[in-house]
VEXTORVEX-684181 format. One record per residue (C-alpha): residue in three letters; x, y, z; residue number from 1. Coordinates in Angstrom, 3 decimals, always signed. Layout:
N
@resn:ALA | xx:X | yy:Y | zz:Z | resi:NUM
...
END
This chain:
145
@resn:MET | xx:+2.302 | yy:-16.767 | zz:-14.047 | resi:1
@resn:THR | xx:+4.245 | yy:-17.640 | zz:-11.117 | resi:2
@resn:ALA | xx:+2.962 | yy:-17.601 | zz:-7.650 | resi:3
@resn:LEU | xx:+4.828 | yy:-14.214 | zz:-6.904 | resi:4
@resn:ASP | xx:+3.392 | yy:-12.928 | zz:-10.184 | resi:5
@resn:LEU | xx:-0.061 | yy:-13.860 | zz:-9.031 | resi:6
@resn:LEU | xx:+0.259 | yy:-11.796 | zz:-5.038 | resi:7
@resn:ARG | xx:+1.712 | yy:-9.008 | zz:-7.401 | resi:8
@resn:SER | xx:-1.439 | yy:-8.874 | zz:-9.874 | resi:9
@resn:ASP | xx:-3.393 | yy:-8.874 | zz:-7.047 | resi:10
@resn:HIS | xx:-1.264 | yy:-6.421 | zz:-5.314 | resi:11
@resn:ARG | xx:-1.568 | yy:-3.815 | zz:-8.881 | resi:12
@resn:TYR | xx:-5.528 | yy:-4.369 | zz:-9.582 | resi:13
@resn:LEU | xx:-6.177 | yy:-3.409 | zz:-5.603 | resi:14
@resn:LEU | xx:-4.492 | yy:-0.180 | zz:-6.080 | resi:15
@resn:GLN | xx:-5.701 | yy:+0.207 | zz:-9.560 | resi:16
@resn:LEU | xx:-9.249 | yy:-0.095 | zz:-8.143 | resi:17
@resn:CYS | xx:-8.038 | yy:+2.408 | zz:-5.153 | resi:18
@resn:GLU | xx:-7.151 | yy:+4.863 | zz:-7.914 | resi:19
@resn:GLN | xx:-10.508 | yy:+4.410 | zz:-9.614 | resi:20
@resn:TRP | xx:-12.327 | yy:+5.245 | zz:-6.536 | resi:21
@resn:HIS | xx:-10.665 | yy:+8.208 | zz:-6.449 | resi:22
@resn:GLY | xx:-11.362 | yy:+9.643 | zz:-9.806 | resi:23
@resn:THR | xx:-14.887 | yy:+9.168 | zz:-8.831 | resi:24
@resn:GLU | xx:-17.001 | yy:+11.327 | zz:-8.355 | resi:25
@resn:GLU | xx:-20.542 | yy:+10.208 | zz:-7.287 | resi:26
@resn:PHE | xx:-20.450 | yy:+8.554 | zz:-3.568 | resi:27
@resn:LEU | xx:-22.629 | yy:+6.023 | zz:-4.753 | resi:28
@resn:GLU | xx:-20.484 | yy:+4.853 | zz:-7.222 | resi:29
@resn:GLN | xx:-17.424 | yy:+5.091 | zz:-4.928 | resi:30
@resn:ARG | xx:-19.233 | yy:+2.770 | zz:-2.264 | resi:31
@resn:GLU | xx:-20.346 | yy:+0.345 | zz:-5.227 | resi:32
@resn:LEU | xx:-16.293 | yy:+0.488 | zz:-6.025 | resi:33
@resn:PHE | xx:-15.702 | yy:+0.146 | zz:-2.533 | resi:34
@resn:GLU | xx:-17.531 | yy:-3.035 | zz:-2.134 | resi:35
@resn:GLU | xx:-15.464 | yy:-4.608 | zz:-5.246 | resi:36
@resn:ILE | xx:-11.787 | yy:-3.579 | zz:-3.229 | resi:37
@resn:ARG | xx:-13.850 | yy:-5.029 | zz:-0.401 | resi:38
@resn:ASN | xx:-14.026 | yy:-8.242 | zz:-1.783 | resi:39
@resn:GLN | xx:-10.901 | yy:-8.189 | zz:-3.422 | resi:40
@resn:ILE | xx:-8.696 | yy:-7.427 | zz:-0.455 | resi:41
@resn:GLN | xx:-10.269 | yy:-10.708 | zz:+1.651 | resi:42
@resn:GLU | xx:-9.859 | yy:-12.649 | zz:-0.625 | resi:43
@resn:HIS | xx:-6.317 | yy:-11.592 | zz:-1.358 | resi:44
@resn:PHE | xx:-6.308 | yy:-11.992 | zz:+2.730 | resi:45
@resn:ALA | xx:-7.569 | yy:-15.286 | zz:+2.474 | resi:46
@resn:LEU | xx:-5.253 | yy:-16.150 | zz:+0.128 | resi:47
@resn:GLU | xx:-2.173 | yy:-15.286 | zz:+1.878 | resi:48
@resn:GLU | xx:-2.759 | yy:-16.472 | zz:+5.086 | resi:49
@resn:ALA | xx:-4.007 | yy:-19.971 | zz:+3.863 | resi:50
@resn:THR | xx:-0.832 | yy:-20.388 | zz:+1.121 | resi:51
@resn:LEU | xx:+1.834 | yy:-17.825 | zz:+2.045 | resi:52
@resn:HIS | xx:+2.065 | yy:-17.354 | zz:+6.171 | resi:53
@resn:PRO | xx:+1.910 | yy:-20.815 | zz:+6.706 | resi:54
@resn:ARG | xx:+4.963 | yy:-21.738 | zz:+4.748 | resi:55
@resn:ILE | xx:+6.586 | yy:-18.653 | zz:+5.678 | resi:56
@resn:GLU | xx:+6.635 | yy:-19.207 | zz:+9.707 | resi:57
@resn:ARG | xx:+8.065 | yy:-22.313 | zz:+9.770 | resi:58
@resn:VAL | xx:+11.470 | yy:-20.165 | zz:+8.812 | resi:59
@resn:ALA | xx:+12.812 | yy:-18.575 | zz:+11.894 | resi:60
@resn:GLU | xx:+13.466 | yy:-15.351 | zz:+10.012 | resi:61
@resn:PHE | xx:+10.008 | yy:-14.528 | zz:+8.906 | resi:62
@resn:CYS | xx:+8.462 | yy:-15.537 | zz:+12.146 | resi:63
@resn:GLU | xx:+8.125 | yy:-11.799 | zz:+13.170 | resi:64
@resn:TRP | xx:+7.215 | yy:-10.950 | zz:+9.865 | resi:65
@resn:THR | xx:+4.113 | yy:-13.052 | zz:+9.707 | resi:66
@resn:GLY | xx:+2.613 | yy:-11.877 | zz:+12.785 | resi:67
@resn:GLU | xx:+3.426 | yy:-8.352 | zz:+11.767 | resi:68
@resn:SER | xx:+1.209 | yy:-8.655 | zz:+8.187 | resi:69
@resn:LEU | xx:-1.326 | yy:-10.611 | zz:+10.390 | resi:70
@resn:GLU | xx:-1.789 | yy:-7.655 | zz:+12.333 | resi:71
@resn:ASP | xx:-2.149 | yy:-5.548 | zz:+9.468 | resi:72
@resn:HIS | xx:-4.573 | yy:-7.629 | zz:+7.825 | resi:73
@resn:ARG | xx:-6.795 | yy:-7.264 | zz:+11.212 | resi:74
@resn:LEU | xx:-6.233 | yy:-3.533 | zz:+11.228 | resi:75
@resn:ILE | xx:-7.182 | yy:-3.242 | zz:+7.239 | resi:76
@resn:GLU | xx:-10.430 | yy:-5.641 | zz:+7.567 | resi:77
@resn:GLU | xx:-11.127 | yy:-3.278 | zz:+10.996 | resi:78
@resn:ILE | xx:-10.771 | yy:-0.191 | zz:+8.576 | resi:79
@resn:LEU | xx:-13.022 | yy:-1.817 | zz:+6.376 | resi:80
@resn:GLY | xx:-15.913 | yy:-2.937 | zz:+8.168 | resi:81
@resn:GLU | xx:-15.713 | yy:+0.747 | zz:+9.791 | resi:82
@resn:LEU | xx:-16.571 | yy:+1.520 | zz:+6.150 | resi:83
@resn:GLU | xx:-19.257 | yy:-0.724 | zz:+5.990 | resi:84
@resn:GLN | xx:-21.031 | yy:+0.900 | zz:+8.790 | resi:85
@resn:THR | xx:-20.258 | yy:+4.814 | zz:+8.094 | resi:86
@resn:GLN | xx:-22.610 | yy:+6.610 | zz:+5.601 | resi:87
@resn:GLU | xx:-21.742 | yy:+10.101 | zz:+5.940 | resi:88
@resn:ARG | xx:-19.602 | yy:+10.924 | zz:+2.875 | resi:89
@resn:GLU | xx:-16.538 | yy:+12.932 | zz:+4.775 | resi:90
@resn:GLU | xx:-16.245 | yy:+10.040 | zz:+7.175 | resi:91
@resn:PHE | xx:-16.223 | yy:+7.680 | zz:+4.510 | resi:92
@resn:THR | xx:-13.366 | yy:+9.841 | zz:+2.788 | resi:93
@resn:GLU | xx:-11.351 | yy:+10.324 | zz:+5.391 | resi:94
@resn:LEU | xx:-11.737 | yy:+6.714 | zz:+6.789 | resi:95
@resn:PHE | xx:-11.072 | yy:+5.321 | zz:+3.178 | resi:96
@resn:GLU | xx:-7.686 | yy:+7.167 | zz:+3.361 | resi:97
@resn:GLU | xx:-6.507 | yy:+5.773 | zz:+5.771 | resi:98
@resn:LEU | xx:-7.666 | yy:+2.210 | zz:+4.842 | resi:99
@resn:VAL | xx:-5.564 | yy:+2.925 | zz:+1.018 | resi:100
@resn:ASP | xx:-2.342 | yy:+4.178 | zz:+3.290 | resi:101
@resn:ASN | xx:-2.389 | yy:+0.771 | zz:+5.424 | resi:102
@resn:LEU | xx:-2.875 | yy:-0.902 | zz:+2.280 | resi:103
@resn:GLU | xx:+0.099 | yy:+0.606 | zz:+0.300 | resi:104
@resn:ASP | xx:+2.229 | yy:+0.230 | zz:+3.243 | resi:105
@resn:HIS | xx:+1.367 | yy:-3.375 | zz:+3.398 | resi:106
@resn:ILE | xx:+2.007 | yy:-4.030 | zz:-0.218 | resi:107
@resn:GLN | xx:+5.253 | yy:-2.515 | zz:+0.060 | resi:108
@resn:GLU | xx:+6.698 | yy:-4.346 | zz:+2.573 | resi:109
@resn:GLU | xx:+5.690 | yy:-7.844 | zz:+1.194 | resi:110
@resn:GLU | xx:+6.906 | yy:-6.773 | zz:-2.752 | resi:111
@resn:ASN | xx:+10.107 | yy:-5.040 | zz:-1.201 | resi:112
@resn:GLU | xx:+10.956 | yy:-6.798 | zz:+2.238 | resi:113
@resn:LEU | xx:+9.474 | yy:-9.989 | zz:+1.958 | resi:114
@resn:PHE | xx:+9.568 | yy:-11.143 | zz:-2.005 | resi:115
@resn:PRO | xx:+13.352 | yy:-10.591 | zz:-2.557 | resi:116
@resn:ARG | xx:+14.037 | yy:-12.507 | zz:+0.447 | resi:117
@resn:LEU | xx:+11.591 | yy:-15.345 | zz:-0.181 | resi:118
@resn:LEU | xx:+13.451 | yy:-15.275 | zz:-4.083 | resi:119
@resn:GLU | xx:+16.905 | yy:-15.883 | zz:-2.357 | resi:120
@resn:LEU | xx:+16.214 | yy:-18.301 | zz:+0.333 | resi:121
@resn:TRP | xx:+13.613 | yy:-20.307 | zz:-1.326 | resi:122
@resn:GLN | xx:+14.345 | yy:-23.670 | zz:-3.697 | resi:123
@resn:GLU | xx:+12.382 | yy:-24.696 | zz:-7.003 | resi:124
@resn:SER | xx:+10.710 | yy:-27.410 | zz:-4.693 | resi:125
@resn:ASP | xx:+9.251 | yy:-24.296 | zz:-2.247 | resi:126
@resn:TRP | xx:+7.842 | yy:-22.642 | zz:-5.216 | resi:127
@resn:ALA | xx:+6.408 | yy:-25.232 | zz:-7.318 | resi:128
@resn:ALA | xx:+4.583 | yy:-26.677 | zz:-3.458 | resi:129
@resn:PHE | xx:+3.666 | yy:-22.823 | zz:-2.393 | resi:130
@resn:SER | xx:+2.286 | yy:-22.588 | zz:-6.056 | resi:131
@resn:GLN | xx:-0.012 | yy:-25.555 | zz:-5.860 | resi:132
@resn:ASP | xx:-1.156 | yy:-24.514 | zz:-2.865 | resi:133
@resn:MET | xx:-2.380 | yy:-21.385 | zz:-4.302 | resi:134
@resn:LEU | xx:-3.813 | yy:-23.027 | zz:-7.391 | resi:135
@resn:ASP | xx:-5.611 | yy:-25.470 | zz:-4.732 | resi:136
@resn:PHE | xx:-6.827 | yy:-22.385 | zz:-2.912 | resi:137
@resn:ARG | xx:-7.669 | yy:-20.606 | zz:-5.857 | resi:138
@resn:GLY | xx:-9.225 | yy:-23.412 | zz:-7.891 | resi:139
@resn:GLU | xx:-7.056 | yy:-22.515 | zz:-10.811 | resi:140
@resn:SER | xx:-5.181 | yy:-24.885 | zz:-13.372 | resi:141
@resn:LYS | xx:-2.254 | yy:-22.845 | zz:-14.631 | resi:142
@resn:LEU | xx:+0.771 | yy:-21.401 | zz:-12.593 | resi:143
@resn:ALA | xx:+3.992 | yy:-21.566 | zz:-13.197 | resi:144
@resn:ALA | xx:+6.248 | yy:-22.513 | zz:-10.237 | resi:145
END
């Protein structure tokens, strides 16, 4: 698995959890799924901010993108915080839909704009270093460059 495969896998898993949330009727079950979604988002954002962002912000072309990505993260984290405090189902559902919309937009930008450009620009040594950063962050032992 490559570094981009890992990020894409995280994205797919998050979107799958959101679909599962939509298929759940019980509010208590939705709250439990939300907790898993929140944890996964926070872990994924921490990974990106510790490994991906420091590497891409060094490239002038990506400076603006990095700032926008961090803004996306903060907005999504703000919505997560509001969801944690919300007890009323209708309001929770509206906020959750806002979360999903923002998350989907963020994932689309990464996968359709950033990742293809990185594949064009980065050398094998860049991928190897990025992969090692991700391994170190996640404490995993196998990740292809």
